[in-house]
C-alpha positions as CSV (number, residue, x, y, z in Angstrom):
1,M,185.4,-48.2,-3.3
2,P,185.4,-48.3,-7.1
3,P,182.0,-47.4,-8.7
4,A,181.8,-50.8,-10.5
5,L,182.2,-52.7,-7.2
6,V,179.6,-50.5,-5.6
7,S,177.2,-51.3,-8.4
8,F,177.9,-55.0,-8.1
9,V,177.4,-55.1,-4.3
10,T,174.2,-53.1,-4.6
11,A,172.8,-55.4,-7.3
12,F,173.8,-58.5,-5.3
13,I,172.0,-57.1,-2.2
14,L,168.9,-56.3,-4.3
15,L,168.9,-59.7,-6.0
16,N,169.0,-61.5,-2.6
17,A,166.4,-59.2,-1.1
18,V,164.1,-60.0,-4.0
19,I,164.7,-63.8,-3.7
20,G,164.0,-63.6,0.1
21,M,160.9,-61.5,-0.5
22,V,159.6,-64.0,-3.2
23,T,160.2,-66.9,-0.8
24,Y,158.1,-65.4,1.9
25,V,155.4,-64.1,-0.4
26,T,154.6,-67.7,-1.1
27,L,154.0,-68.2,2.7
28,L,151.9,-65.0,2.8
29,E,149.7,-66.3,0.0
30,R,149.3,-69.7,1.7
31,K,148.4,-68.1,5.0
32,F,146.0,-65.6,3.4
33,A,144.3,-68.4,1.4
34,A,144.0,-70.5,4.5
35,R,142.3,-67.8,6.5
36,M,139.9,-67.2,3.7
37,Q,138.9,-70.9,3.8
38,S,138.9,-71.2,7.6
39,R,142.1,-73.3,7.7
40,I,145.4,-72.8,9.6
41,G,147.8,-73.1,6.7
42,P,151.5,-73.9,7.1
43,Y,152.1,-74.1,10.9
44,R,154.5,-76.9,11.8
45,V,158.0,-75.7,10.6
46,G,159.2,-72.9,12.9
47,P,157.0,-70.6,15.0
48,H,153.6,-70.3,13.3
49,G,155.2,-71.9,10.2
50,L,157.6,-69.1,9.5
51,L,160.4,-71.5,8.4
52,Q,158.2,-73.3,5.9
53,P,159.6,-71.6,2.8
54,I,163.1,-72.5,3.9
55,A,162.0,-76.2,4.4
56,D,160.4,-76.1,0.9
57,A,163.6,-74.7,-0.7
58,L,165.7,-77.4,1.0
59,K,163.3,-80.1,-0.1
60,L,163.4,-78.9,-3.8
61,M,167.2,-78.8,-3.7
62,M,167.4,-82.4,-2.6
63,K,164.9,-83.7,-5.2
64,E,166.2,-85.6,-8.2
65,D,166.6,-83.7,-11.5
66,I,164.8,-85.8,-14.1
67,V,165.1,-85.0,-17.8
68,P,162.5,-86.7,-20.1
69,T,164.2,-89.1,-22.6
70,A,162.5,-87.5,-25.6
71,A,163.0,-83.9,-24.5
72,D,165.1,-81.4,-26.4
73,R,167.8,-81.2,-23.6
74,W,169.3,-77.8,-24.5
75,V,165.9,-76.0,-24.7
76,Y,164.5,-77.9,-21.7
77,N,167.5,-77.1,-19.5
78,L,167.7,-73.4,-20.5
79,A,164.0,-72.7,-20.2
80,P,163.9,-72.1,-16.4
81,I,166.9,-69.6,-16.7
82,A,165.3,-67.8,-19.7
83,F,162.1,-67.6,-17.7
84,L,163.7,-66.4,-14.5
85,V,166.3,-63.8,-15.7
86,P,163.8,-61.3,-17.2
87,C,161.6,-61.5,-14.0
88,M,164.7,-60.5,-11.9
89,L,166.0,-57.8,-14.3
90,I,162.9,-55.7,-14.0
91,F,163.7,-54.9,-10.4
92,A,166.9,-53.1,-11.5
93,T,164.9,-50.0,-12.5
94,M,162.5,-50.1,-9.5
95,P,162.8,-47.0,-7.3
96,F,161.7,-47.9,-3.8
97,A,162.0,-44.3,-2.6
98,P,163.9,-41.2,-3.8
99,G,167.6,-42.2,-4.1
100,L,166.8,-45.7,-2.9
101,G,167.1,-48.2,-5.8
102,L,169.6,-49.5,-8.2
103,V,168.9,-47.0,-11.0
104,D,165.9,-44.9,-12.0
105,L,166.1,-44.8,-15.8
106,N,164.5,-42.0,-17.9
107,I,162.7,-44.8,-19.8
108,G,162.1,-47.0,-16.7
109,L,158.6,-48.0,-17.5
110,L,159.6,-48.8,-21.1
111,F,162.4,-51.0,-19.7
112,F,160.0,-52.8,-17.4
113,L,157.4,-53.5,-20.1
114,A,160.0,-54.6,-22.6
115,V,162.0,-56.9,-20.3
116,S,159.0,-58.4,-18.4
117,S,157.5,-59.5,-21.7
118,L,160.5,-61.7,-22.4
119,E,159.3,-64.3,-19.8
120,I,157.0,-65.6,-22.6
121,V,160.1,-66.9,-24.4
122,G,161.2,-69.0,-21.4
123,L,157.7,-70.2,-20.9
124,F,157.3,-71.5,-24.5
125,M,160.8,-73.0,-24.4
126,G,159.7,-75.1,-21.4
127,G,156.6,-76.3,-23.1
128,W,158.3,-77.0,-26.4
129,G,161.5,-78.5,-24.9
130,S,159.6,-80.9,-22.7
131,N,158.2,-82.8,-25.7
132,N,155.0,-83.4,-23.8
133,K,151.7,-82.6,-25.4
134,Y,150.2,-81.3,-22.2
135,A,153.1,-78.9,-21.7
136,L,153.0,-77.8,-25.3
137,L,149.3,-77.1,-25.2
138,S,149.7,-75.2,-22.0
139,A,152.5,-73.1,-23.5
140,M,150.4,-72.3,-26.6
141,R,147.5,-71.3,-24.4
142,A,149.8,-69.1,-22.3
143,V,151.3,-67.3,-25.3
144,N,147.8,-66.7,-26.7
145,Q,146.5,-65.3,-23.3
146,I,149.6,-63.2,-22.3
147,I,149.8,-61.5,-25.7
148,S,146.1,-60.7,-25.6
149,Y,146.3,-59.1,-22.2
150,D,149.7,-57.4,-22.6
151,L,148.1,-54.9,-24.9
152,P,145.5,-53.5,-22.4
153,F,148.2,-53.9,-19.7
154,I,150.6,-51.6,-21.6
155,I,148.0,-49.1,-22.7
156,A,146.6,-48.8,-19.1
157,A,150.1,-48.3,-17.8
158,L,150.6,-45.4,-20.3
159,V,147.7,-43.4,-18.8
160,P,149.9,-42.1,-15.9
161,V,152.7,-41.5,-18.4
162,V,150.5,-39.2,-20.4
163,L,149.2,-37.3,-17.4
164,T,152.6,-36.8,-15.8
165,G,154.7,-36.5,-19.0
166,T,157.5,-38.9,-18.1
167,L,158.5,-42.5,-18.5
168,R,160.7,-42.4,-15.4
169,L,159.0,-44.4,-12.6
170,G,160.2,-42.0,-9.9
171,G,159.0,-39.1,-12.1
172,I,155.5,-40.6,-12.3
173,V,155.4,-40.7,-8.5
174,E,156.4,-37.1,-8.3
175,G,153.8,-36.3,-10.9
176,Q,151.1,-37.9,-8.8
177,A,152.2,-35.7,-5.9
178,A,151.8,-32.6,-8.1
179,L,148.5,-33.7,-9.5
180,W,146.8,-34.4,-6.3
181,S,148.2,-31.4,-4.4
182,G,146.6,-29.0,-6.8
183,G,149.2,-28.9,-9.6
184,A,146.6,-29.9,-12.1
185,G,144.2,-27.1,-11.1
186,V,140.7,-27.7,-12.4
187,W,141.8,-30.8,-14.2
188,A,142.5,-32.7,-11.0
189,I,139.0,-34.3,-10.9
190,P,138.9,-35.3,-14.7
191,S,142.4,-36.8,-14.2
192,L,141.2,-38.8,-11.2
193,L,138.2,-40.0,-13.2
194,V,140.6,-41.4,-15.8
195,W,143.2,-42.7,-13.2
196,V,140.8,-44.9,-11.3
197,P,139.3,-47.0,-14.2
198,A,142.9,-47.2,-15.7
199,F,144.0,-48.7,-12.4
200,L,141.1,-51.3,-12.5
201,A,141.9,-52.2,-16.1
202,F,145.5,-52.6,-15.1
203,L,144.6,-54.9,-12.2
204,V,142.4,-57.1,-14.4
205,A,145.1,-57.3,-17.1
206,T,147.7,-58.1,-14.4
207,V,145.7,-61.1,-13.1
208,A,145.3,-62.4,-16.6
209,A,148.9,-61.8,-17.7
210,E,150.1,-63.6,-14.6
211,N,147.9,-66.6,-15.5
212,R,146.1,-66.6,-12.1
213,V,142.5,-67.6,-11.4
214,P,140.1,-67.0,-13.0
215,F,142.5,-66.9,-16.0
216,D,144.7,-69.9,-15.3
217,I,143.8,-72.0,-18.3
218,L,147.5,-72.8,-18.9
219,E,147.7,-75.0,-15.8
220,A,144.1,-76.2,-15.6
221,E,144.6,-79.3,-13.3
222,S,141.7,-81.2,-14.9
223,E,143.3,-81.5,-18.3
224,L,146.9,-80.1,-18.1
225,V,148.1,-81.2,-14.7
226,A,150.9,-78.6,-14.0
227,G,150.9,-77.0,-17.4
228,F,154.1,-76.1,-19.2
229,R,156.2,-77.0,-16.1
230,V,154.7,-80.5,-15.8
231,E,158.0,-82.3,-16.8
232,Y,160.1,-80.2,-14.4
233,S,161.3,-81.3,-11.0
234,G,163.7,-80.2,-8.2
235,M,165.5,-76.9,-8.6
236,K,164.3,-76.3,-12.2
237,F,160.7,-76.4,-11.0
238,A,161.7,-74.1,-8.2
239,L,163.3,-71.6,-10.6
240,I,160.1,-71.4,-12.6
241,Q,158.1,-70.9,-9.5
242,L,160.5,-68.2,-8.3
243,G,160.2,-66.4,-11.7
244,E,156.4,-66.5,-11.5
245,Y,156.2,-65.0,-8.1
246,A,159.0,-62.5,-8.8
247,H,157.0,-61.3,-11.8
248,M,153.9,-61.0,-9.8
249,I,155.6,-59.0,-7.1
250,A,157.2,-56.7,-9.6
251,T,153.8,-56.1,-11.2
252,S,152.4,-55.3,-7.8
253,F,155.3,-52.8,-7.3
254,L,154.6,-51.3,-10.7
255,A,150.9,-50.8,-9.8
256,A,151.9,-49.1,-6.6
257,L,154.2,-46.8,-8.5
258,L,151.9,-45.9,-11.3
259,F,148.6,-45.6,-9.6
260,L,149.0,-45.5,-5.8
261,G,151.6,-42.9,-5.3
262,G,154.6,-45.2,-4.7
263,W,156.5,-44.1,-1.5
264,L,154.2,-41.1,-0.9
265,P,153.5,-39.5,1.6
266,G,156.9,-40.6,3.0
267,S,160.5,-40.5,1.9
268,G,163.7,-42.5,2.5
269,W,163.2,-45.7,4.4
270,L,159.8,-44.7,5.6
271,G,158.7,-44.1,2.0
272,A,160.1,-47.5,1.1
273,L,157.9,-49.0,3.8
274,Y,154.8,-47.2,2.5
275,F,155.7,-48.4,-1.0
276,L,156.1,-52.0,0.2
277,L,152.8,-51.9,2.1
278,K,151.0,-50.7,-1.0
279,A,152.5,-53.4,-3.2
280,V,151.6,-56.0,-0.6
281,L,148.0,-54.8,-0.7
282,V,147.9,-55.1,-4.5
283,F,149.3,-58.6,-4.2
284,L,146.7,-59.6,-1.6
285,L,144.0,-58.2,-3.8
286,V,145.1,-60.3,-6.7
287,T,145.4,-63.3,-4.2
288,W,141.9,-62.6,-3.0
289,V,140.6,-62.8,-6.6
290,R,142.5,-66.0,-7.1
291,W,140.9,-67.8,-4.1
292,S,137.4,-66.4,-4.7
293,F,136.5,-67.2,-8.3
294,V,136.4,-70.2,-10.6
295,R,138.2,-70.6,-13.9
296,I,136.4,-69.2,-17.0
297,R,136.4,-70.5,-20.5
298,V,139.1,-69.6,-23.0
299,D,136.6,-67.8,-25.3
300,Q,135.4,-65.7,-22.3
301,I,139.0,-64.9,-21.4
302,L,139.9,-63.7,-24.9
303,G,136.6,-61.9,-25.3
304,L,137.1,-59.9,-22.1
305,S,140.4,-58.7,-23.4
306,W,139.6,-57.9,-27.1
307,K,136.0,-56.8,-26.6
308,L,136.2,-54.9,-23.3
309,L,139.6,-54.2,-21.8
310,L,141.4,-53.2,-25.0
311,P,138.7,-50.7,-26.2
312,L,138.3,-49.4,-22.6
313,S,142.1,-48.8,-22.1
314,L,142.3,-47.1,-25.5
315,V,139.4,-44.7,-24.6
316,L,141.1,-44.0,-21.3
317,L,144.4,-43.3,-23.0
318,M,142.8,-40.9,-25.5
319,T,140.9,-39.2,-22.8
320,A,144.1,-38.6,-20.8
321,A,145.8,-37.2,-24.0
322,L,142.8,-34.9,-24.4
323,I,143.1,-33.6,-20.8
324,V,146.8,-32.9,-21.4
325,A,146.0,-31.2,-24.7
326,L,143.5,-28.9,-23.0
327,G,146.0,-27.8,-20.4
328,G,145.7,-30.5,-17.7
329,G,148.3,-32.9,-16.4
330,V,151.7,-32.0,-15.1
331,S,155.2,-31.9,-16.6
332,V,157.8,-33.9,-14.7
333,P,161.5,-34.0,-15.9
């Protein structure tokens, strides 16, 4: 089979696997939230509600596509695609286990951070193109918040890069195996003391960058209804939701790769299962935060980023660099 055809088939399988995963992650969140609140959750469609995501997808496909009269039609119609495509592209460089993935780039983390940040373009296009003051206000809030938390998010993600000496996501996992198996020598404990707070800072920045409670000011129901997507219906609304959950899952995968050892201690399909379980645990942790806390004010949200997370992540990055300069860390090709 020609290499180009192999790449196409592999990408097609990966894309559909991600879409299927995103579809059922919504069910997992609804079930998880229901159990937290002593409810049953989706239960009627299929055994224990397992076909509910399929019913939801069919319902959205059949809904009428309404375009506001005053909307900028080109911007309004392209916004869901501009929002979704970057959220799907970031899975292209995600290694699920050694040799199991589309491609493991030497600059895999850089690719992830660069492409994932493009979702903000589609988000603002949706708010602007809707020609709705609530949607526009939501988009402006989102841009403000995402940019504020992208900085500590990126800096915290660079801590494992400094300690392992590589931007390749698979290499970072290999570096963790070397660090915790004694490859760092006396620097193992100092490295761990940097690793854990960097992981916590990464998680907080993730919750905020994904606009989830308690940082969900862009879709505060009391004043903004559904936020920047308020004018969307049918499949356009579904594409935006698909992009949001895909980005959340990808960020959970990234957390598992950078801080939790990825597919370790397994390899092959068993390693991929370990990796998936770790990512699901990160997703459930974020979901637990979402359903346990209340929304905080915008000044508190921005203050947490600029006054606490950003200085903390910078200190952690410089500490990691100092450890490496003194002979700690590992070197991974």
